[in-house]
N, CA and C of each residue as an Amber inpcrd file, in Angstrom:
protein
   258
  14.1650000  11.7810000   2.9790000  14.2010000  11.2370000   1.6390000
  15.4290000  11.7290000   0.8750000  15.7680000  12.9780000   1.0430000
  16.8980000  13.5050000   0.2890000  18.2280000  12.8890000   0.7400000
  18.2910000  12.4520000   1.9850000  19.5470000  11.8840000   2.4910000
  19.8580000  10.5120000   1.8950000  18.8810000   9.8390000   1.3200000
  19.1170000   8.5190000   0.7350000  19.1300000   8.5490000  -0.7910000
  19.0350000   9.7360000  -1.3840000  18.9680000   9.8540000  -2.8360000
  20.1410000   9.1560000  -3.5350000  21.3590000   9.4740000  -3.1450000
  22.5360000   8.9040000  -3.8170000  22.5680000   7.3830000  -3.7040000
  22.2430000   6.8680000  -2.5180000  22.2470000   5.4110000  -2.3120000
  21.2360000   4.7370000  -3.2430000  19.9890000   5.2460000  -3.2580000
  18.9620000   4.6570000  -4.1200000  19.3100000   4.8290000  -5.5920000
  19.8540000   5.9640000  -5.9520000  20.2040000   6.2070000  -7.3510000
  21.2440000   5.2050000  -7.8270000  22.1840000   4.8390000  -6.9320000
  23.2040000   3.8670000  -7.3220000  22.6390000   2.4490000  -7.3820000
  21.6650000   2.1420000  -6.5320000  21.0760000   0.7910000  -6.5140000
  20.0230000   0.6020000  -7.5960000  19.1060000   1.5640000  -7.6900000
  17.9940000   1.4580000  -8.6350000  17.7770000   2.8380000  -9.2570000
  18.4810000   3.1450000 -10.3230000  18.3610000   4.4780000 -10.9200000
  16.9070000   4.8320000 -11.2490000  16.4860000   6.0100000 -10.8240000
  15.1340000   6.4910000 -11.0980000  14.1120000   6.1500000 -10.0340000
  14.3990000   5.1670000  -9.1680000  13.4180000   4.7490000  -8.1720000
  13.0950000   5.8650000  -7.1920000  14.1110000   6.5490000  -6.6890000
  13.8940000   7.6000000  -5.7010000  12.9520000   8.6680000  -6.2450000
  13.1710000   9.0940000  -7.4810000  12.3110000  10.1120000  -8.0870000
  10.8820000   9.5930000  -8.2440000  10.7510000   8.3440000  -8.7140000
   9.4170000   7.7520000  -8.8810000   8.7090000   7.6560000  -7.5300000
   9.4120000   7.1500000  -6.5150000   8.8110000   6.9710000  -5.2010000
   8.3780000   8.3150000  -4.6170000   9.2500000   9.3130000  -4.7100000
   8.9420000  10.6350000  -4.1810000   7.7090000  11.2190000  -4.8630000
   7.6110000  11.0370000  -6.1590000   6.4900000  11.5980000  -6.9240000
   5.1900000  10.8310000  -6.7000000   5.2560000   9.5090000  -6.5950000
   4.0440000   8.6840000  -6.6180000   3.6250000   8.0570000  -5.2920000
   4.5660000   7.8040000  -4.3870000   4.2240000   7.0060000  -3.2140000
   4.5910000   7.6110000  -1.8650000   5.4830000   8.5630000  -1.8130000
   6.0100000   9.0550000  -0.5390000   4.9120000   9.5770000   0.3790000
   3.9770000  10.3360000  -0.1440000   2.9150000  10.9050000   0.6890000
   2.0240000   9.8080000   1.2650000   1.6370000   8.8530000   0.4460000
   0.8090000   7.7330000   0.9110000   1.5660000   6.9240000   1.9480000
   2.8330000   6.6670000   1.6830000   3.6720000   5.9000000   2.5920000
   3.7490000   6.5790000   3.9550000   3.9800000   7.8840000   3.9590000
   4.1020000   8.6300000   5.2130000   2.8040000   8.6390000   5.9960000
   1.6810000   8.7180000   5.3060000   0.3820000   8.7650000   5.9820000
   0.0150000   7.4340000   6.6310000   0.6280000   6.3360000   6.1930000
   0.2560000   5.0180000   6.6770000   1.2830000   4.3710000   7.6010000
   2.2490000   5.1330000   8.0780000   3.2340000   4.6100000   9.0350000
   2.6020000   4.4950000  10.4170000   3.1190000   3.5840000  11.2170000
   2.6400000   3.4810000  12.5920000   3.1000000   4.7040000  13.3770000
   2.4360000   4.9790000  14.4820000   2.6430000   6.2180000  15.2440000
   4.0990000   6.4700000  15.6200000   4.7940000   5.4700000  16.1780000
   6.1710000   5.7110000  16.6320000   7.0860000   6.0590000  15.4590000
   6.8550000   5.4770000  14.3000000   7.6680000   5.7790000  13.1260000
   7.3560000   7.1830000  12.6220000   6.0560000   7.5390000  12.5890000
   5.6690000   8.8830000  12.1570000   6.2860000   9.9440000  13.0710000
   6.3050000   9.6860000  14.3860000   6.8790000  10.6520000  15.3240000
   8.3870000  10.7940000  15.1030000   9.0900000   9.6690000  14.9110000
  10.5370000   9.7220000  14.6750000  10.8660000  10.4100000  13.3540000
   9.9410000  10.3260000  12.3960000  10.1370000  10.9990000  11.1090000
   9.6830000  12.4520000  11.1700000   9.3110000  12.8970000  12.3670000
   8.8680000  14.2650000  12.6250000   7.6490000  14.6390000  11.7840000
   6.6860000  13.7060000  11.7260000   5.4470000  13.9430000  10.9910000
   4.2890000  14.2640000  11.9260000   4.5910000  14.7050000  13.1170000
   3.5640000  15.0860000  14.0700000   3.6770000  14.2970000  15.3550000
   3.3010000  14.9150000  16.4520000   3.3270000  14.2540000  17.7440000
   2.1870000  14.7880000  18.5960000   1.1480000  14.0620000  18.7970000
   0.9440000  12.7230000  18.2340000   0.5400000  12.8090000  16.7610000
   0.9350000  11.8240000  15.9840000   0.5550000  11.8140000  14.5690000
  -0.9000000  11.4010000  14.4000000  -1.3900000  11.5560000  13.2120000
  -2.7620000  11.1350000  12.9200000  -2.9150000   9.6400000  13.2170000
  -4.0940000   9.2500000  13.6120000  -4.3660000   7.8450000  13.9510000
  -4.2280000   6.9690000  12.7140000  -3.5860000   5.8380000  12.8870000
  -3.3880000   4.8710000  11.8070000  -4.3410000   3.7040000  12.0110000
  -5.0480000   3.3360000  10.9670000  -5.8820000   2.1330000  11.0220000
  -5.6580000   1.3140000   9.7590000  -6.0280000   0.0700000   9.8220000
  -5.9710000  -0.7950000   8.6470000  -7.3800000  -1.0760000   8.1350000
  -8.3480000  -0.2960000   8.5510000  -9.7370000  -0.5530000   8.1760000
  -9.9360000  -0.6290000   6.6660000  -9.3700000   0.3220000   5.9330000
  -9.5360000   0.3150000   4.4790000  -8.9790000  -0.9410000   3.8450000
  -7.7700000  -1.3240000   4.2520000  -7.1530000  -2.5410000   3.7070000
  -7.9470000  -3.7800000   4.0800000  -8.3720000  -3.8630000   5.3230000
  -9.1110000  -5.0350000   5.7710000 -10.4790000  -5.1160000   5.0980000
 -11.0860000  -3.9870000   4.8370000 -12.3730000  -3.9740000   4.1520000
 -12.2290000  -4.5480000   2.7470000 -11.1990000  -4.1240000   2.0340000
 -10.9520000  -4.6480000   0.6830000 -10.6080000  -6.1310000   0.7390000
  -9.8340000  -6.5220000   1.7410000  -9.4720000  -7.9190000   1.9240000
 -10.7290000  -8.7680000   2.1340000 -11.6710000  -8.2580000   2.9360000
 -12.9030000  -8.9960000   3.1880000 -13.7120000  -9.1590000   1.9070000
 -13.8060000  -8.1010000   1.1070000 -14.5600000  -8.1770000  -0.1460000
 -13.9940000  -9.2800000  -1.0320000 -12.6700000  -9.3450000  -1.1460000
 -12.0430000 -10.3990000  -1.9530000 -12.3140000 -11.7840000  -1.3880000
 -12.1190000 -11.9330000  -0.0880000 -12.3500000 -13.2420000   0.5280000
 -13.7950000 -13.6780000   0.3650000 -14.7150000 -12.7530000   0.5450000
 -16.1420000 -13.0620000   0.3990000 -16.4620000 -13.4610000  -1.0430000
 -15.8800000 -12.7450000  -2.0000000 -16.1160000 -13.0310000  -3.4170000
 -15.7030000 -14.4570000  -3.7650000 -14.6210000 -14.9300000  -3.1460000
 -14.1220000 -16.2740000  -3.4120000 -14.6410000 -17.3110000  -2.4200000
 -15.6300000 -16.9190000  -1.6190000 -16.2460000 -17.8580000  -0.6800000
 -15.3120000 -18.3090000   0.4280000 -14.3140000 -17.5150000   0.7540000
 -13.3510000 -17.8210000   1.8120000 -12.6240000 -19.1430000   1.5700000
 -12.4360000 -19.4880000   0.2790000 -11.7490000 -20.7220000  -0.0880000
 -10.4840000 -20.4180000  -0.8660000  -9.5080000 -21.3180000  -0.7930000
  -8.2820000 -21.1680000  -1.5680000  -8.6180000 -21.2800000  -3.0520000
  -7.7820000 -20.6560000  -3.8630000  -8.0110000 -20.6400000  -5.2940000
  -6.6820000 -20.7580000  -6.0210000  -6.7070000 -21.2930000  -7.2240000
  -5.5000000 -21.2870000  -8.0510000  -5.3030000 -19.8670000  -8.5580000
  -4.1140000 -19.5640000  -8.9900000  -3.8330000 -18.2140000  -9.4800000
  -4.6920000 -17.9030000 -10.7080000  -4.9070000 -18.8990000 -11.5710000
  -5.7300000 -18.6870000 -12.7670000  -7.1600000 -18.3420000 -12.3840000
  -7.7450000 -19.1110000 -11.4640000  -9.1120000 -18.8250000 -11.0300000
  -9.1960000 -17.5120000 -10.2630000  -8.1570000 -17.1970000  -9.5070000
  -8.1380000 -15.9370000  -8.7690000  -8.1500000 -14.7460000  -9.7250000
  -7.3100000 -14.8000000 -10.7490000  -7.2530000 -13.7020000 -11.7130000
  -8.5870000 -13.5520000 -12.4350000  -9.1750000 -14.6500000 -12.8450000
 -10.4700000 -14.5810000 -13.5220000 -11.5480000 -14.0380000 -12.5830000
 -11.5610000 -14.5020000 -11.3540000 -12.5250000 -14.0070000 -10.3760000
 -12.3250000 -12.5270000 -10.0830000 -11.0850000 -12.1090000 -10.0090000
 -10.7690000 -10.7000000  -9.7800000 -11.2500000  -9.8510000 -10.9460000
 -11.0940000 -10.3570000 -12.1510000 -11.5800000  -9.6530000 -13.3410000
 -13.1010000  -9.5050000 -13.2850000 -13.7880000 -10.5820000 -12.9120000
 -15.2520000 -10.5310000 -12.8150000 -15.6940000  -9.5440000 -11.7410000
 -15.0400000  -9.5760000 -10.6000000 -15.3790000  -8.6480000  -9.5100000
 -15.1500000  -7.2070000  -9.9380000 -14.0400000  -6.9720000 -10.6250000
 -13.7270000  -5.6280000 -11.1000000 -14.7820000  -5.1280000 -12.0750000
 -15.2140000  -5.9900000 -12.9890000 -16.2460000  -5.6070000 -13.9520000
 -17.5760000  -5.3300000 -13.2510000 -17.8940000  -6.1320000 -12.2480000
 -19.1420000  -5.9490000 -11.5150000 -19.1600000  -4.6160000 -10.7440000
 -17.9890000  -4.2880000 -10.1430000 -17.9150000  -3.0690000  -9.3550000
 -17.7600000  -1.8220000 -10.2370000 -17.3810000  -2.0410000 -11.4770000
 -17.2750000  -0.9370000 -12.4300000 -16.0890000  -0.1280000 -12.2420000
């Protein structure tokens, strides 16, 4: 991360600091095995799955009856689902 600081700072000032503070750890934990190994994050690295993402994806699809929706209806449905789940 430190090796790309100057490049990111010139392209998007402040992004590198924000990413390092808010997303870097999550990003590193969710890389595929070969990338994690090349980044020296363990060998073998922790197992990567998409179960959490797919579970959330299923909840959304189920909520909308597995049908396409307009963006307006999607946002309203998402609001209702969010209120229901608390």
